[in-house]
Phi, psi and omega in degrees: 000129179268144178246165182292178181295138179298130184291161178299142181292142179284139177243090179247115180297150181290329177226136179198162179268110185297333182290341179269359181274124184275162177297323179297315179295323179294318179296318179297322178295320180295320178295322178294322177297321178302317180294323177295318180296319178297320178297314180297322181297321180288319182291325184299334182286325189245356185298131178283152178163159179281170181298319180293322177294320179292330176302314181296319179295317179299321178296322178295319178296322181295317178293329176295319177295327177294323177295322176297320177298319177297319177299318179296319180294314180296321180291323177297320178294320179295318179295321179298318179295320180296318179294319179295318178296320182292317183283338182275346181271100184293337180287344180250037183299331179291339180256012181300138183297142177284351178264140182287336184204168176294326179298314180295319181295312180297322180297316183280323182285319183268354182060047181244144178301136179305326179297322178292320177298319181296324176301315181297317180293321179298318178296317180301316179294327185281332186249357180275127178297137181231139180278127180280166177303333180278358179094359179276146177265120185234150175238131184298319182226078185294322182294312178294324180298315180294319179294323180292319179292335177274009179062032179267350184227140171279167182300313185299317182287320178298317180295321180296317181293317178298316179298321180294315180295318180294322182294327182267002181297314181297313176299324178297317178298328182289325185264353178258161186273340184208168179295325179296318178294322178295318178298318182295317180292322177295319178296322177297318179296316180298318179294321180294316178295321180295321178297317179295322182292323184271349182243351183218215184248166177303331177298323178296325177294316178302319180294319180293325176299315179296322178299316179293320177299314179295322181296315182288321178297328180291345179278001177095038180289133174240137181292129176283168178298325179293317178297317179300318181295328183278321190232346183282147174139188177251124186243126179274127185252010177092189183259148177212122180054039178080004180243152179266132184255134177230152173233135182241137170235111188235155175278181187299316182293317177296322178295318179296323177297317178298315179297325180295316181284339177280332190305315182301331178273322185284316182217073180297137183250347180245164186298313182224018175066015179249128180286167178297323178298316180295321179296318180292325178295319179297319179296323179294320180295323183276343185100147181291127178211138185299318182296315182292312183298313182294326180294315180292318181298314181295327180291331182273328185281330184275156176284169181303126174072018184237154174212143177289124182281175183286334185242111171065028177067033180299138182263131178252136180258013183292126178235001178209139179229154174272188186290345177261006178084011179275142181297144177228156172282121183288146174301144181285148174286108185277003182288142173282169178300320180296321178295321178296320178299314180296319178299322178296317180295316182293326177296317179298318179295318180296320178297321177295319179294317181291325182281350180072019183267039178229162185296151177292147178221113182068026179090354181232158170294138181306139180209152178283121183239127178230157178237137178207141177283158188298320182295319179290330179290324187275337183215167178298150182299129175258131183299333183275354183280105189279341182266020182300136175217125179202104183209162177244155186300315186264329185268340185085214182305137184219148180298129182298335178295327177295320180291323178298322177294318180298327183297339179298325188238018188251169169263129182259135176241096180291130179230131177258122181254144176279184182298332179259022178067018174280150181284116178269321180204148178222132179269190179260152177295145177219132179274133189291326175237127181286168179297321180295319178297321181294322177299317179292323176295320178301316182291324183284310187269325177066351180177191179298136184275356180294137183303123177088350181286139182249015181282126185282174187297331182290350179239025183242165178236151178276124184246136172282118178301308167265115189308141179301322181292345180251020176099004179293140182269158182265077179226165179294330180289349180240026186230149176209140176278132180221145175283171183300318182297313183282343171293317174298319184300315185287335179274330190252351181232185182274004172298141182224155177249133178236130180269129176231113180054039178079010181247129178284124172246147179253139179244119183287162175293164181298321182289342175277317180205115184298333180281341181049057181289150175283135183226147177226164181282126176247005179295316179266337183227092178276002182289174176294151182300325183292340183272000189265344183298135182255122178269128183242000000 
């Protein structure tokens, strides 16, 4: 492989006055460096040498890249000073920069991400000596500064280390007795991170940062009001792969509350999540009946998936049966741990909204409000349908399939709009399943009807087997209790529910089982299928 002509040798004096160096000379020097770099890039591909020899060359190239990083940092600081000087001179208002800051100018002129520019500026501020009010010259991070000037650190790693030490400064001050002790502990942390950076890999630095965070937190750090104001809260991170991303920073009590509402989904400890008091209240509402009372009692007294057998208290682990009452292997719960946590939080929020135990908003208890036109509600979205409307009050445009799922458990307010979107007529809200119907559904299904699911009635929703938007009637023969996860499943996949003698059976998709056998939940009902029909 042939390479280009060897570039002209650089003539850089060992000592010179930088103030006498012109911008033109600096630019010419940079262009000459570019030609040298291009030459090195071509030679590096074909140069002969052993692995150990190439190791030394690679290390030299790496330090060269660090020097380029140092050059970028110094130039960013110089540009920041130039912008500040230009904007601070009121007599030159006609020449005021059109950019609000050096970060914005560098980002747009150099086509660099603003975050990368900010890293360079942060390093410049951290390693540049500054004169204190007492006349002393101080550097915020002298150890990292010296290593960076010696080309021992890349920009990304130097910025990460500076950010970590600065982020932990406030907690360090909280757990130490004086400013001197805080300075000493911060210097120890900086030296420790620098040792890891120069002797190992960036992963080792990340590990040491976590070690320091855990060490300081173990000393009893409590977030101050200022810290809470700066970083605590719920942060929306946008959409990714059709999902909305959030980040939460909570204190210990808020974290414990979150874990509490997640626990029933992550690690359920009771058969159907209903206490004995709740079971007795349900029995009282429905009226005393031997079948109901014995069913609820047995469901609460027995362990998950177990029933006392006819002979010697034999325990049965059957949680799914086919239409003939024969045991089947139940489909596995495919949810990840993170999905279960989210389902637990959403159930708690939904229960609060339904119970009305939240503050008024706009004169009403907060509620999820969505709008959809009748055609989109009744059938799948057609691309040619130009009058399509499907949106939520807070989120904006929303998938109509989500609204169809919501319609199973929602109150509908029919509104007729004129050609100019004026309200021509409005009906009354109507709940799709009455309270009495729900009590009977609770007694019949006792929990989610999906085969093998152990989610109890208190965490389930009433689902129209034939969707209400497609003509399904609001009767017990067209209803099944489903948990939030399996409610999504039946709306979004080829899983289907078939009613047999008032009992919900599930039919898997073809790719799950080509025979598509009917399956029912036996976790709450181990009896024969014929014994499950509820006469009302």
